[in-house]
C-alpha positions in Angstrom: -5.3 -11.4 22.1 -7.3 -9.2 19.8 -6.5 -10.0 16.3 -4.3 -7.6 14.3 -5.6 -5.6 11.6 -5.0 -6.8 8.1 -2.9 -4.0 6.5 -2.9 -3.1 2.9 -0.1 -1.0 1.3 -0.5 0.0 -2.6 3.1 0.5 -4.1 2.4 3.4 -7.2 1.6 6.3 -6.0 2.3 5.6 -2.6 5.7 4.6 -2.2 6.2 5.8 -5.8 5.1 9.5 -6.2 5.1 9.1 -10.1 2.7 12.0 -10.9 5.3 14.4 -9.1 7.0 16.7 -11.7 10.7 15.8 -10.7 11.8 13.3 -8.4 11.0 14.4 -4.6 13.8 15.3 -2.3 15.2 12.1 0.0 13.9 9.8 -2.9 15.8 8.0 -5.6 15.1 6.6 -9.1 15.8 3.7 -10.8 14.3 1.3 -13.3 12.9 -1.6 -12.4 10.8 -2.7 -15.3 12.7 -3.1 -18.9 11.4 -0.4 -21.2 9.7 1.9 -18.6 10.4 5.1 -17.0 12.1 4.8 -13.4 9.8 4.7 -10.0 10.7 6.2 -7.2 11.6 5.0 -3.8 12.8 6.4 -0.5 15.4 4.6 1.2 14.1 5.4 4.5 10.6 4.0 4.1 12.3 0.7 4.9 11.4 1.5 9.1 8.0 2.5 7.9 6.9 -0.6 6.4 8.6 -2.2 9.2 6.5 -0.2 11.8 3.1 -0.8 9.9 4.1 -4.9 9.9 4.3 -4.5 13.7 1.5 -3.0 14.3 -0.7 -5.8 12.0 -0.7 -8.1 9.1 0.7 -6.4 6.2 0.1 -7.2 2.4 1.1 -5.9 -0.6 -2.0 -4.3 -2.4 -0.6 -3.4 -5.7 -0.3 -4.2 -9.4 3.8 -5.3 -9.2 2.7 -8.5 -7.5 5.7 -10.5 -6.4 7.8 -7.9 -8.7 7.0 -5.4 -5.5 8.6 -8.5 -3.0 11.6 -9.7 -5.6 12.5 -5.8 -6.4 11.3 -2.8 -4.4 11.6 -4.2 -1.1 15.2 -5.2 -1.6 16.1 -1.7 -1.6 14.4 -0.7 1.0 15.7 -3.8 3.5 12.6 -5.0 4.3 11.5 -8.5 3.9 8.8 -10.0 2.1 5.2 -9.8 2.3 2.4 -11.5 1.4 0.6 -10.2 -1.8 -3.1 -9.6 -2.7 -3.5 -11.7 -6.2 -5.0 -8.7 -8.8 -6.3 -10.0 -12.1 -3.3 -9.5 -14.1 -2.3 -5.8 -15.4 -4.0 -3.5 -16.7 -6.9 -3.8 -14.8 -9.7 -1.6 -13.9 -8.5 -0.3 -10.1 -12.1 -1.3 -9.2 -11.1 -4.7 -9.0 -8.7 -4.6 -6.8 -12.1 -4.9 -4.1 -13.6 -8.0 -4.6 -9.5 -9.6 -3.7 -9.1 -7.1 -1.0 -12.4 -8.7 0.4 -11.3 -11.9 0.1 -7.9 -11.4 2.1 -9.7 -8.6 4.7 -12.7 -10.8 5.8 -14.1 -9.9 8.7 -11.2 -8.5 10.3 -10.4 -4.7 10.4 -8.7 -3.6 7.7 -6.9 -0.5 6.6 -5.8 0.3 2.7 -3.5 2.8 1.7 -3.6 3.5 -1.6 -3.8 6.4 -4.5 -6.5 5.4 -5.9 -9.9 4.5 -3.6 -12.3 4.0 -5.9 -16.3 4.4 -5.9 -16.6 0.8 -5.3 -13.6 0.6 -2.6 -15.4 3.5 -1.3 -19.0 1.6 -0.7 -16.6 -1.3 0.0 -15.0 0.4 3.5 -18.3 2.2 4.0 -20.7 -1.4 4.2 -18.1 -4.0 6.3 -18.9 -4.2 9.5 -14.9 -4.3 10.9 -13.4 -0.9 11.3 -12.2 0.1 8.1 -9.8 2.9 7.5 -9.1 4.0 3.7 -6.2 6.1 3.7 -5.7 8.2 0.3 -2.5 9.4 -0.5 -1.6 12.2 -3.1 0.9 10.4 -6.5 2.2 13.7 -6.3 3.0 13.3 -3.3 3.8 9.9 -1.7 3.0 8.6 1.5 3.6 10.5 4.3 4.8 10.2 7.7 1.4 11.6 9.2 0.0 8.9 6.6 1.9 6.4 8.7 0.9 8.2 12.3 -3.1 8.0 11.5 -2.8 4.1 10.5 -0.7 3.2 13.4 -3.0 5.1 15.7 -6.3 3.7 14.1 -4.7 0.2 14.7 -3.4 1.1 18.3 -7.5 2.2 18.6 -8.8 -1.3 18.0 
């Protein structure tokens, strides 16, 4: 039996399109952290997350840390996911790479993020295991074609 790939999912800019000038159709807004502006979420994305979880070992790769499970996933009706441990917020985005590398080890990995850094691109190119980086426009958020791209990639492994 083949080993399932590690699938890494960012939140801000991916599930929550913060750079959109207005709340996109199908999304709702909610304040998750006191004193911060509302974040956007789409209730239909719970099904997409479950699809990814069935195709691989799905992990949060977000600065939200455990808050992604505690505050965001309940809005989508999804069970908690394991969390990649990043430095305390705020941190430079390239600091995600060592933590992601630790979680993925030598396994195939797909990473969905709105801010793949030069360090992340070099990491992906140097890995001997199959690696897919999916770049998301934070003004749009992820789309069905992004999900299908990851699912097709995982099925071809």
